[in-house]
C-alpha positions, -999 to +999 in steps of 0.1 A: -670-464-645-682-432-657-708-407-637-731-404-664-729-444-668-736-449-633-768-421-632-783-439-661-778-474-645-795-457-611-823-442-629-827-479-646-825-459-685-793-480-687-788-519-679-771-520-650-736-540-649-748-561-620-781-567-607-785-590-570-822-597-575-848-603-553-829-597-524-844-584-488-823-552-479-817-551-442-825-513-438-797-498-412-818-466-409-854-482-395-843-522-391-870-533-420-860-559-442-877-546-478-877-568-511-859-548-534-830-553-563-797-540-564-780-524-589-740-522-596-724-500-616-686-510-616-676-508-578-706-485-568-741-495-558-765-474-581-797-488-571-820-500-543-857-500-538-869-508-576-863-534-599-837-538-624-823-553-652-782-562-656-757-576-680-751-600-651-773-612-624-769-627-591-802-648-580-810-634-543-836-659-536-851-637-508-815-636-490-809-610-470-782-583-482-766-562-451-733-540-459-699-552-456-683-556-424-655-535-416-629-546-392-616-514-377-587-528-358-561-556-361-528-569-368-531-589-396-495-603-385-514-621-357-533-640-380-500-657-384-505-655-422-497-632-452-516-600-460-532-620-489-539-657-468-557-632-445-578-620-470-583-651-488-592-663-450-618-640-440-636-626-469-659-660-468-670-641-436-676-608-448-651-590-440-647-565-469-627-538-454-600-545-427-581-515-409-548-529-401-516-517-382-485-532-390-470-522-358-461-561-351-437-562-391-425-523-384-411-533-350-387-560-364-383-546-400-393-506-397-409-487-427-400-517-448-432-534-432-449-503-448-440-506-479-447-544-479-481-538-465-489-510-490-481-538-519-500-560-504-530-537-500-525-534-541-534-568-542-563-579-518-595-582-529-610-565-500-600-530-492-571-535-470-562-497-451-532-491-435-528-471-406-488-461-399-471-473-368-471-447-339-448-465-316-418-481-324-406-494-299-440-492-279-420-482-246-383-472-240-379-504-221-376-527-247-350-539-276-369-532-311-358-544-345-363-506-356-373-474-346-397-451-366-400-414-359-420-386-373-398-381-404-398-415-410-440-417-412-441-383-432-431-399-470-465-423-464-490-397-456-514-393-484-508-430-498-540-440-517-548-474-493-533-450-462-558-439-435-539-423-407-517-425-377-521-460-359-528-469-323-511-441-302-499-467-272-477-441-257-505-424-238-479-412-209-456-398-235-490-376-251-502-369-217-466-354-207-464-337-242-431-357-250-420-337-280-416-370-301-452-379-293-462-347-307-445-343-337-460-376-349-498-364-342-491-330-353-483-345-388-523-363-390-539-335-375-561-336-406-564-373-407-574-396-382-552-410-352-563-442-335-560-445-299-547-472-272-559-460-241-563-492-213-579-485-182-576-442-187-602-423-173-612-387-159-587-357-164-563-378-182-588-390-206-597-353-215-562-349-221-557-375-246-585-371-268-582-335-266-547-342-287-567-351-313-576-391-306-605-405-318-609-441-310-601-468-287-600-507-288-585-514-255-618-504-233-625-536-212-650-521-190-685-510-194-684-476-170-648-470-190-668-472-222-692-454-213-671-424-202-654-426-235-679-425-260-698-397-241-665-373-246-665-383-282-644-413-288-657-441-307-654-476-290-642-500-309-650-536-292-629-561-292-631-601-296-597-618-303-577-649-299-566-634-264-582-605-258-618-607-254-641-577-240-671-583-261-693-599-234-681-571-209-694-546-232-720-560-249-747-541-225-737-507-239-746-518-274-782-504-282-797-488-311-787-450-295-754-459-287-744-480-323-734-447-337-701-444-310-694-479-311-676-504-337-663-536-339-628-550-342-604-588-336-572-567-330-552-602-329-572-634-341-554-662-352-567-690-380-577-713-359-600-694-339-613-684-372-621-713-387-634-728-354-658-695-346-653-672-375-644-635-376-665-604-375-694-624-384-690-644-351-691-613-331-725-605-349-740-633-339-726-635-306-740-599-296-774-606-312-774-640-290-765-620-260-799-600-267-783-571-283-806-555-311-795-566-347-796-528-363-773-519-333-755-549-341-753-544-380-745-506-378-716-510-355-702-535-379-706-515-409-719-479-408-706-468-374-672-482-383-672-463-418-683-433-403-654-434-375-624-440-396-641-413-423-649-434-449-680-419-466-683-444-495-691-472-477-714-490-447-748-485-465-764-508-489-775-478-507-768-458-542-736-439-546-716-461-519-688-492-525-705-523-537-693-544-504-724-566-499-731-595-479-756-621-483-770-634-454-793-671-450-805-660-415-799-625-397-796-635-366-772-660-372-750-640-397-749-670-414-733-657-446-740-673-478-718-650-507-696-619-506-695-591-533-666-571-529-663-537-552-688-551-573-678-584-579-689-618-564-657-633-547-651-670-553-622-692-558-610-682-596-614-642-579-591-647-555-564-669-574-566-639-599-552-619-575-510-604-582-485-623-557-463-597-534-432-613-523-424-620-490-400-599-468-379-600-435-370-636-444-338-637-420-349-613-392-338-639-365-303-629-354-303-643-321-274-663-305-280-694-295-287-701-257-282-728-231-296-739-197-271-718-181-287-688-199-321-693-177-309-699-142-323-673-120-300-662-090-317-654-059-321-665-022-353-674-001-384-649+002-410-635-019-401-624-059-420-608-089-445-630-107-465-625-136-501-632-131-517-644-163-553-636-167-572-657-193-590-636-220-569-604-213-535-591-222-535-571-189-514-591-164-516-592-127-484-581-105-480-610-079-458-618-051-448-651-041-423-669-023-406-692-043-381-722-033-346-714-037-316-739-038-278-735-046-283-697-048-311-699-077-347-697-078-366-723-084-401-728-100-429-743-078-454-764-096-476-765-067-482-724-070-480-731-110-453-708-109-426-713-139-402-693-153-404-672-183-379-652-202-370-630-229-341-638-255-333-609-274-334-614-314-332-583-336-289-585-332-286-554-313-279-571-281-281-605-265-297-597-235-318-623-217-347-606-194-358-633-166-387-638-142-421-663-135-455-665-146-483-679-130-513-696-145-501-715-177-505-748-156-475-759-175-459-791-156-430-799-175-412-791-207-413-753-229-433-735-250-415-705-271-424-680-293-407-654-315-441-635-311-436-613-283-457-579-283-446-554-290-408-559-299-410-595-307-382-612-294-386-648-283-402-655-251-401-686-237-420-705-208-408-738-191-402-761-161-367-773-175-339-748-186-327-770-208-359-779-225-364-739-227-330-733-243-339-761-267-370-743-277-355-711-281-325-723-304-352-743-326-369-714-333-333-699-343-333-724-365-364-721-384-362-681-382-392-677-355-424-693-351-436-714-322-423-745-306-432-773-279-404-790-263-400-817-235-372-843-228-348-822-249-370-830-278-392-809-302-429-823-298-444-794-322-436-764-341-446-740-362-424-720-389-431-679-391-401-672-412-418-635-426-401-616-399-402-644-375-438-634-373-457-649-404-462-680-421-454-684-460-478-711-466-517-711-469-539-702-438-550-740-437-513-753-432-517-731-402-548-737-390-537-773-386-504-766-373-519-748-345-542-778-339-511-798-335-492-770-311-523-768-289-522-805-283-488-805-278-490-779-253-521-795-234-501-830-230-472-805-210-503-796-187-512-760-201-546-752-193-548-717-214-571-723-247-544-702-266-510-704-249-491-694-276-507-658-284-508-656-243-468-662-241-465-636-271-483-611-247-464-618-213-435-591-226-460-563-228-449-538-199-484-536-187-490-524-149-527-525-142-539-497-116-506-476-118-516-440-119-505-420-151-483-398-131-464-428-118-454-438-152-414-426-162-407-428-126-413-470-127-384-490-117-381-525-132-387-544-103-422-529-109-425-552-138-429-588-130-407-594-159-371-577-165-374-568-198-345-564-222 
């Protein structure tokens, strides 16, 4: 819409394209609820704090108007659906901007993942912003399906839906001035560089921020978060399906700190969205925990927009993008209607979107396995075991004495120690990494996933080697997904044929499939609320309490799981 039209409609000398009549605007400056109309010209808000006439009218009926919510860091792939289905899934929860990192697909397909996500971003109703994945593969310890260097990123700089360089996971590489790391950061010096720095503190944190990295979503403790915001970072409070930091960080969020805190989900599946919600769930939870609504709604919109340089949104104010959420209740964040880029979101609007062809439909190239591939040689004595921490992706490095028979280490159900394996699936090699894990509660059978952060090889946890092999082979047959097997029989499965990460079906079907998988896993004794995403994060080479200076000198035995 032309500049003169916006001015005239804002002044009220011309009829507005859209008027949202009789709302109570939640003022993110003062926290007041102010009765007003909202005038929209095209995709831009042009009038507030006044009465307007419009060609189209949405009756506010006294409902509360707040800015559209901004998810500041997520992997759409972890929703297990395509970006267009993700759009359809979370728009009704008030999410009008999502800043995504196609890191998972990029680890499988390389830059073809960027092409796919940019094509999807052109079709979504929400504003899907794509950050370019910085660490593919995530570490030298793993075999991914692709490798992305600075030269591969350069052609994508300046794309309309781009926003910067995604989470820089290789913080040791930054601190030790690895040339490949610095080349990537240098490309984005004029833009945004997203952070990923779990447990990083002190002078090492200073060095990391000095590289131009401005945000972090891996903060899990109050003191760590306070240090980071004092040093100029924006901390993105995360509440996903596995990593749940909201309760730990909530006490830090108040009106004074809200400009330096934002919200993100990182990894959240459709079942959790259906049962709890998305950013609306985080908002209502924070308010229930006693956080001031003004601080919470700022973090969900204005602070998020500011942190990522999105100066055209974050407030319901003239000149801002017309992303508006109408609420029936402020504290409950009860979303009633969503307006995205000046248009009311409804089924007809969603169905009008162009479609995008899926990619990566034959990405699982693993060779079939047998029970013998999962036998762990070894005698008596202690061995490394991964200790799962519910609600966190950081694991414990345990040392347990496991039984041995016939020259093989065995599972020990009394100690809740069962086998875990990573099976290479990209066709580059046929390695199988073996180890043990504690915390699943598994009593029989096996569960497997082709979602295995960050390189997305197949990860399987099991009591019985034959069931482990059957679960892996089933995932090879269906080109990725999740499977539950016991007594040689597949009890439940969910196919994820798009890069072995995402379904080509509606999100409702994925949600229902997760219900069946969760029930089947529980039938095998699993006690974790999100066992499949927990399996997916097991391959992460995370060692808590390891000093930065030790990294690069660590031998594989320091990891609880021997990687491929």
